[in-house]
C-alpha positions in Angstrom: 91.1 -59.4 -104.2 94.1 -61.8 -104.1 96.4 -62.2 -107.0 96.8 -65.6 -108.7 99.9 -67.7 -109.1 100.4 -68.9 -112.6 102.6 -71.7 -113.7 103.2 -74.4 -116.4 103.1 -78.1 -115.6 104.1 -81.0 -117.9 101.4 -83.6 -118.5 102.4 -87.1 -119.5 100.1 -90.1 -120.2 101.5 -93.2 -118.6 99.9 -95.4 -121.2 101.0 -93.9 -124.5 103.6 -91.3 -123.6 101.6 -88.3 -125.0 103.1 -85.1 -123.4 102.4 -81.4 -123.3 102.4 -78.4 -120.9 99.3 -77.1 -119.2 99.0 -73.5 -118.1 97.4 -73.3 -114.7 96.6 -70.8 -112.0 95.5 -70.8 -108.4 94.8 -68.2 -105.7 97.9 -66.6 -104.1 96.3 -66.3 -100.7 97.7 -69.1 -98.5 95.2 -68.4 -95.8 92.3 -69.6 -97.9 91.3 -73.3 -97.5 90.2 -73.4 -101.2 93.1 -73.0 -103.7 90.7 -72.1 -106.5 92.8 -74.2 -108.9 92.0 -73.7 -112.6 93.6 -75.0 -115.8 93.8 -71.9 -118.1 95.1 -73.8 -121.2 95.4 -77.5 -122.0 97.8 -78.8 -124.6 96.5 -80.4 -127.7 95.8 -84.1 -127.1 94.4 -83.7 -123.6 90.9 -82.9 -122.3 89.2 -82.4 -119.0 87.4 -85.5 -117.7 86.4 -84.0 -114.3 87.1 -80.4 -113.3 87.8 -79.5 -109.7 89.2 -76.6 -107.7 91.6 -79.1 -106.1 94.5 -80.2 -108.4 94.7 -83.6 -106.7 91.1 -84.3 -107.8 91.2 -82.7 -111.3 90.9 -85.6 -113.8 92.3 -85.5 -117.4 91.8 -87.7 -120.4 94.5 -88.4 -123.0 93.1 -87.8 -126.5 95.4 -90.4 -128.1 94.6 -93.5 -126.1 91.7 -92.4 -123.8 93.6 -93.1 -120.6 92.2 -91.1 -117.6 94.6 -89.7 -114.9 94.9 -87.0 -112.2 96.5 -83.7 -112.9 99.1 -84.1 -110.2 99.9 -87.7 -111.1 103.3 -88.4 -112.6 103.7 -84.8 -113.9 106.8 -82.6 -113.9 107.0 -78.8 -113.6 108.5 -76.7 -116.4 111.8 -75.1 -115.4 111.0 -72.2 -113.1 107.4 -73.2 -113.0 107.1 -74.8 -109.6 104.1 -73.5 -107.6 104.2 -72.2 -104.0 104.2 -74.6 -101.1 
C-alpha cells in the first residue's frame, strides 16, 4: 500500500476574505491516475459543497458569505507545505 502525502493549504474566500488552513492528503504513488485527494480537516468557517478525489473539482463553501469556490482556486500553500509535482 502506498503512503500518503500530507500538506496544509491556505483557503481564502474571494468575496469576504475569510481565510484558514486545510489539512489535506493524497496518494504518494505518482503512477496512479487517481490522486485519491482527501481533505482531512477543514478550518472553521468553511464547508464541503462537492467532494471529489480531484482537487481541481473539489468545491468548498464559505460559511461567512456563502460563496462557492474550488479548492485549488486562489489558494496559497503554507510554508513548507507544497505538494509533489
